[in-house]
VEXDREN-2710 file (C-alpha; in Angstrom, 1 decimal):
% VEXDREN-2710
k/r/px/py/pz
1/UNK/0.0/0.0/0.0
2/UNK/2.8/2.4/0.9
3/UNK/4.4/1.9/-2.6
4/UNK/1.1/2.7/-4.3
5/UNK/0.5/5.8/-2.1
6/UNK/4.0/6.9/-2.9
7/UNK/3.4/6.6/-6.7
8/UNK/0.1/8.3/-6.4
9/UNK/1.6/11.1/-4.3
10/UNK/4.3/11.6/-6.9
11/UNK/1.7/11.8/-9.6
12/UNK/-0.3/14.4/-7.6
13/UNK/2.8/16.5/-7.0
14/UNK/3.5/16.4/-10.8
15/UNK/0.0/17.6/-11.4
16/UNK/0.2/20.3/-8.8
17/UNK/3.3/21.6/-10.4
18/UNK/1.2/22.5/-13.4
19/UNK/-1.7/24.1/-11.4
20/UNK/-2.0/27.8/-11.4
21/UNK/-1.6/28.9/-7.7
22/UNK/-3.2/32.3/-8.2
23/UNK/-3.7/34.5/-5.1
24/UNK/-6.1/37.5/-4.6
25/UNK/-5.6/40.5/-2.4
26/UNK/-8.1/43.2/-1.5
27/UNK/-7.3/46.7/-0.4
28/UNK/-10.4/47.8/1.5
29/UNK/-9.7/51.2/2.8
30/UNK/-10.1/53.6/4.3
31/UNK/-12.2/55.1/1.5
32/UNK/-12.7/58.5/-0.1
33/UNK/-16.1/58.7/1.6
34/UNK/-17.7/60.7/-1.2
35/UNK/-17.2/57.9/-3.6
36/UNK/-17.9/54.7/-1.6
37/UNK/-18.7/54.1/2.0
38/UNK/-16.7/51.9/4.4
39/UNK/-19.8/49.8/4.8
40/UNK/-20.3/49.3/1.1
41/UNK/-16.7/48.3/0.7
42/UNK/-17.0/45.7/3.5
43/UNK/-20.1/44.2/1.9
44/UNK/-18.6/44.1/-1.5
45/UNK/-15.4/42.4/-0.3
46/UNK/-17.6/39.8/1.5
47/UNK/-19.7/39.3/-1.6
48/UNK/-16.6/38.7/-3.9
49/UNK/-14.7/36.6/-1.3
50/UNK/-17.6/34.3/-0.7
51/UNK/-18.5/33.8/-4.3
52/UNK/-18.1/30.1/-5.1
53/UNK/-16.5/30.8/-8.5
54/UNK/-14.0/33.3/-7.1
55/UNK/-13.1/30.9/-4.2
56/UNK/-12.4/28.2/-6.7
57/UNK/-10.0/30.4/-8.7
58/UNK/-7.7/31.4/-5.9
59/UNK/-5.5/29.5/-3.5
60/UNK/-5.6/32.3/-1.0
61/UNK/-7.7/35.5/-0.5
62/UNK/-6.4/38.2/1.8
63/UNK/-7.9/41.5/2.8
64/UNK/-5.6/44.5/3.6
65/UNK/-7.1/47.6/5.3
66/UNK/-6.1/50.7/7.3
67/UNK/-2.6/50.3/8.7
68/UNK/-1.6/47.6/6.2
69/UNK/-0.8/50.0/3.4
70/UNK/1.7/52.7/4.4
71/UNK/4.9/52.5/2.5
72/UNK/7.2/49.8/1.2
73/UNK/7.5/48.0/4.5
74/UNK/3.8/47.5/4.9
75/UNK/2.0/44.2/4.6
76/UNK/0.3/45.2/1.4
77/UNK/3.5/46.3/-0.2
78/UNK/5.2/43.1/0.8
79/UNK/2.3/41.0/-0.7
80/UNK/2.6/43.0/-3.9
81/UNK/6.4/42.6/-4.2
82/UNK/6.2/38.9/-3.2
83/UNK/3.6/38.3/-6.0
84/UNK/5.6/40.1/-8.7
85/UNK/7.7/37.8/-10.8
86/UNK/6.6/34.6/-9.0
87/UNK/5.4/32.8/-12.1
88/UNK/1.7/33.0/-11.4
89/UNK/-0.9/35.6/-12.3
90/UNK/-2.2/37.3/-9.1
91/UNK/-4.9/39.9/-8.6
92/UNK/-5.3/43.0/-6.5
93/UNK/-8.8/44.5/-6.1
94/UNK/-8.9/48.2/-5.0
95/UNK/-12.3/47.7/-3.4
96/UNK/-12.3/51.3/-2.0
97/UNK/-11.1/53.0/-5.1
98/UNK/-8.0/54.6/-3.6
99/UNK/-4.4/53.7/-4.2
100/UNK/-2.2/53.6/-1.1
101/UNK/1.5/54.4/-0.8
102/UNK/2.3/50.7/-0.5
103/UNK/1.4/50.4/-4.2
104/UNK/2.1/53.9/-5.6
105/UNK/3.8/56.6/-3.3
106/UNK/2.0/59.9/-3.4
107/UNK/2.2/62.5/-4.8
108/UNK/3.7/60.7/-7.8
109/UNK/7.0/60.1/-6.0
110/UNK/7.7/57.1/-8.2
111/UNK/6.2/57.8/-11.6
112/UNK/8.1/54.8/-13.0
113/UNK/8.8/51.5/-11.3
114/UNK/6.2/51.7/-8.5
115/UNK/5.2/48.4/-6.8
116/UNK/1.9/48.4/-8.6
117/UNK/3.4/49.2/-12.0
118/UNK/6.0/46.4/-11.6
119/UNK/3.2/44.1/-10.5
120/UNK/1.1/44.8/-13.6
121/UNK/4.1/44.8/-16.1
122/UNK/5.1/41.4/-14.8
123/UNK/1.7/40.1/-15.9
124/UNK/-0.7/40.5/-13.0
125/UNK/-4.1/42.1/-12.6
126/UNK/-5.5/45.2/-10.8
127/UNK/-9.2/45.8/-10.5
128/UNK/-10.4/49.2/-9.3
129/UNK/-13.9/50.4/-8.5
130/UNK/-15.4/53.8/-7.4
131/UNK/-12.8/56.6/-7.4
132/UNK/-10.5/57.6/-10.3
133/UNK/-7.9/54.8/-10.5
134/UNK/-4.5/55.7/-8.9
135/UNK/-5.7/59.2/-8.1
136/UNK/-5.1/59.4/-4.3
137/UNK/-5.0/57.7/-1.0
138/UNK/-7.0/58.1/2.2
139/UNK/-4.7/56.0/4.3
140/UNK/-4.8/56.8/8.0
141/UNK/-8.2/58.4/7.4
142/UNK/-6.6/61.5/6.0
143/UNK/-6.6/62.5/2.3
144/UNK/-3.2/62.3/0.8
145/UNK/-1.6/64.8/-1.5
146/UNK/-3.2/63.9/-4.8
147/UNK/-1.4/62.0/-7.6
148/UNK/-4.2/63.5/-9.8
149/UNK/-4.5/62.3/-13.3
150/UNK/-0.8/61.7/-13.5
151/UNK/-1.2/58.6/-11.3
152/UNK/-3.1/56.6/-13.9
153/UNK/-1.1/58.2/-16.7
154/UNK/2.2/57.0/-15.2
155/UNK/1.0/53.4/-14.5
156/UNK/-0.5/53.0/-17.9
157/UNK/2.5/54.9/-19.5
158/UNK/0.1/57.1/-21.4
159/UNK/0.9/60.9/-21.0
160/UNK/-2.2/63.0/-20.4
161/UNK/-4.5/60.0/-19.7
162/UNK/-7.8/61.1/-18.2
163/UNK/-10.9/59.6/-16.6
164/UNK/-12.8/62.8/-16.4
165/UNK/-16.6/63.0/-16.4
166/UNK/-18.3/63.2/-19.8
167/UNK/-21.8/63.4/-18.5
168/UNK/-22.9/60.3/-20.2
169/UNK/-25.2/57.3/-19.5
170/UNK/-23.9/53.8/-20.0
171/UNK/-25.5/50.7/-21.6
172/UNK/-24.0/47.2/-21.6
173/UNK/-22.3/46.1/-24.8
174/UNK/-23.2/42.6/-26.2
175/UNK/-20.1/41.3/-24.5
176/UNK/-21.0/43.1/-21.3
177/UNK/-24.5/41.4/-21.2
178/UNK/-22.8/38.0/-21.3
179/UNK/-19.9/38.7/-18.9
180/UNK/-21.8/40.9/-16.3
181/UNK/-25.5/39.8/-16.5
182/UNK/-26.3/41.8/-13.3
183/UNK/-25.3/45.1/-15.1
184/UNK/-27.9/47.9/-15.2
185/UNK/-27.6/51.2/-17.1
186/UNK/-26.1/54.0/-15.0
187/UNK/-24.0/57.2/-15.3
188/UNK/-20.3/56.8/-14.8
189/UNK/-18.5/60.0/-13.5
190/UNK/-15.0/58.7/-14.2
191/UNK/-15.2/56.8/-17.5
192/UNK/-12.5/55.5/-19.8
193/UNK/-11.6/57.9/-22.7
194/UNK/-10.9/55.2/-25.3
195/UNK/-9.4/57.5/-27.9
196/UNK/-6.4/58.0/-25.6
197/UNK/-5.5/54.4/-25.9
198/UNK/-5.0/54.5/-29.7
199/UNK/-1.4/53.6/-30.4
200/UNK/-0.7/52.6/-26.8
201/UNK/0.5/49.2/-25.4
202/UNK/-3.0/48.4/-24.4
203/UNK/-6.1/46.7/-25.9
204/UNK/-9.3/47.8/-24.1
205/UNK/-12.2/45.4/-23.7
206/UNK/-15.4/47.3/-23.1
207/UNK/-18.4/46.0/-21.1
208/UNK/-20.5/49.1/-21.2
209/UNK/-20.3/52.3/-23.2
210/UNK/-21.9/55.7/-23.8
211/UNK/-20.3/56.1/-27.3
212/UNK/-17.4/54.6/-29.2
213/UNK/-14.9/56.6/-27.1
214/UNK/-16.5/56.5/-23.6
215/UNK/-16.7/53.3/-21.5
216/UNK/-17.1/51.9/-18.0
217/UNK/-16.7/49.2/-17.0
218/UNK/-13.7/48.1/-19.1
219/UNK/-10.4/46.3/-18.8
220/UNK/-7.1/47.2/-20.5
221/UNK/-5.0/44.2/-21.6
222/UNK/-1.3/44.7/-22.1
223/UNK/0.2/43.8/-25.5
224/UNK/3.4/42.9/-23.8
225/UNK/3.0/39.8/-21.6
226/UNK/5.3/39.4/-18.5
227/UNK/6.6/36.4/-16.7
228/UNK/3.5/36.0/-14.6
229/UNK/1.0/36.3/-17.5
230/UNK/-0.6/39.2/-19.3
231/UNK/-0.9/42.4/-17.3
232/UNK/-4.4/43.8/-17.0
233/UNK/-6.0/46.9/-15.4
234/UNK/-9.8/47.0/-14.9
235/UNK/-11.6/50.2/-13.9
236/UNK/-15.3/49.5/-13.1
237/UNK/-18.2/51.6/-11.9
238/UNK/-16.1/54.6/-11.2
239/UNK/-18.9/56.7/-9.8
240/UNK/-19.4/58.9/-6.8
241/UNK/-21.9/56.7/-4.9
242/UNK/-21.2/56.1/-1.2
243/UNK/-24.2/53.7/-1.3
244/UNK/-25.2/52.1/-4.6
245/UNK/-28.8/52.9/-5.3
246/UNK/-29.7/49.4/-6.6
247/UNK/-29.3/46.2/-4.6
248/UNK/-27.2/44.2/-4.6
249/UNK/-24.3/46.6/-5.0
250/UNK/-22.9/46.0/-8.6
251/UNK/-19.4/46.9/-7.4
252/UNK/-19.4/43.6/-5.6
253/UNK/-21.5/41.2/-7.6
254/UNK/-20.4/42.7/-10.9
255/UNK/-16.7/42.3/-10.1
256/UNK/-17.4/38.7/-9.1
257/UNK/-19.1/38.1/-12.5
258/UNK/-16.3/39.8/-14.3
259/UNK/-13.8/37.5/-12.6
260/UNK/-15.8/34.3/-13.2
261/UNK/-17.0/35.0/-16.7
262/UNK/-14.1/36.9/-18.3
263/UNK/-10.9/36.9/-16.2
264/UNK/-11.1/33.1/-15.5
265/UNK/-11.2/32.6/-19.3
266/UNK/-8.8/35.2/-20.5
267/UNK/-6.4/35.1/-17.5
268/UNK/-3.8/32.5/-16.5
269/UNK/-6.1/30.3/-14.4
270/UNK/-6.5/26.5/-14.4
271/UNK/-9.5/25.7/-12.2
272/UNK/-10.0/22.2/-13.8
273/UNK/-6.5/21.1/-12.9
274/UNK/-6.7/22.6/-9.4
275/UNK/-10.0/20.7/-8.8
276/UNK/-8.5/17.5/-10.3
277/UNK/-5.5/17.8/-7.9
278/UNK/-7.8/18.2/-4.9
279/UNK/-9.9/15.1/-6.0
280/UNK/-6.8/13.0/-6.5
281/UNK/-5.4/14.0/-3.0
282/UNK/-8.8/13.0/-1.4
283/UNK/-8.7/9.6/-3.1
284/UNK/-5.1/9.0/-1.9
285/UNK/-6.0/9.8/1.7
286/UNK/-9.0/7.4/1.5
287/UNK/-6.8/4.6/0.2
288/UNK/-4.3/4.8/3.1
END
């Protein structure tokens, strides 16, 4: 029996070596309260973390909040650095819409080579909701000096990039209806300006639009893959809404649908192999 268990265990370990060991981290605040409330963030983090599909995709899910995000020695910074260049595609969700100094030191102190830029360029994924992506931090409960529009422009490497309000209403695209079935029309106040991505290193996949140049939610996919996979930046429901009018809050359920229905397919994930490994290990233990 021991010989057979040893052979089976070797086979399992060989299988596990091919399994994508993706990890997920949330940054959950503090928030810019005019854009999303602390309570909404907590509920959205819970909704995403407890979603069965999301749980199946990631080996670990961690939540970093106030006190975890200040500077390069913080727990969030260490997670970001440890998950950069590790050979697996990992995900950070900025559930509160703000970008702390652990990821991008304000005000624009590291316009090139910040922790979050390195993370993305190596082939990982950042998902942002609510406030203008990479605009500012509220760490410690106090508003930081703003990165302003330059924060996103520097991380995307697109000079002059803007997510300014265009006063438009947004309807789901055909793809958006499939990927995010819970989507309802709304007015984004910080949409993507798609014309600014022409000639850039990014392809933008649109899930809702007001016109051919104005989108939200959407995800930018790098044309230059890194060692961990293909870098992606999603900005979703960037709107000043401390409490979302409709229930459930789309900034939770919609992000989960995006992960399950789009990222799980287009990203470097292998749920089937992961589940097969777990089943094999269960069979081994029963045979002991």
